[in-house]
C-alpha positions, -999 to 999 in steps of 0.1 A, spaced: -178 -667 193 -179 -641 167 -186 -606 179 -193 -578 156 -171 -549 154 -193 -521 160 -199 -494 130 -180 -463 132 -204 -436 120 -185 -411 144 -150 -393 158 -141 -387 193 -154 -349 192 -189 -360 182 -187 -350 143 -204 -375 122 -175 -392 90 -173 -385 62 -175 -418 42 -206 -421 66 -220 -386 50 -214 -394 19 -227 -434 20 -263 -414 38 -263 -386 9 -264 -409 -15 -290 -434 -3 -310 -400 1 -308 -393 -37 -316 -428 -50 -347 -421 -35 -357 -388 -35 -387 -383 -47 -393 -356 -80 -429 -367 -91 -452 -339 -93 -480 -361 -79 -498 -344 -47 -487 -374 -28 -451 -364 -34 -456 -341 -9 -465 -358 21 -432 -366 38 -451 -397 61 -485 -394 63 -514 -371 46 -533 -366 83 -535 -376 112 -551 -416 119 -555 -410 158 -593 -398 168 -580 -397 207 -572 -360 212 -550 -363 236 -528 -378 214 -534 -357 185 -529 -327 210 -494 -341 218 -485 -354 179 -490 -317 168 -469 -303 200 -439 -324 191 -442 -313 158 -445 -280 157 -415 -281 183 -396 -297 159 -404 -276 125 -396 -246 143 -373 -254 168 -384 -234 196 -406 -256 230 -439 -252 221 -453 -265 254 -458 -235 272 -476 -214 247 -500 -246 246 -505 -247 277 -518 -215 282 -542 -215 254 -582 -220 263 -599 -247 249 -638 -262 241 -632 -288 271 -622 -254 300 -648 -233 290 -670 -267 298 -703 -275 278 -727 -282 263 -752 -267 282 -788 -275 288 -804 -244 295 -840 -249 313 -862 -226 334 -860 -222 380 -891 -234 378 -874 -268 363 -844 -270 384 -857 -257 421 -883 -278 439 -913 -266 456 -930 -276 487 -921 -302 502 -911 -342 496 -909 -370 523 -868 -362 530 -882 -326 541 -913 -331 560 -935 -301 567 -937 -310 610 -901 -312 611 -875 -299 638 -855 -271 620 -818 -269 634 -796 -239 636 -769 -255 621 -763 -283 598 -755 -314 620 -731 -342 607 -739 -367 627 -773 -381 646 -752 -372 684 -767 -350 705 -735 -327 711 
């Protein structure tokens, strides 16, 4: 078998290998974008490409945490969103909402129970 030797990128203390660091800097300088065009300012995407609200929220939380260096979720969980307030509400009058009179399930000659019953069994 032909086993490949692992690439050494860090030393025993976890510091980056100086030779590897120089190679990374050289590659970064090769691909640097020095254009003045508006597109040159975008690192990866021009805008979010998800139409799902949860994916959008999680992506924003990640970017906020990555760019600020602080945890963003505790502050984001405390925000009040539109979904928590409910809605959209349709305002109607009481006459439309509440029944007037009796119907076949609540006939006028029915006996009235003192307390609601959960079954037809006689106590």
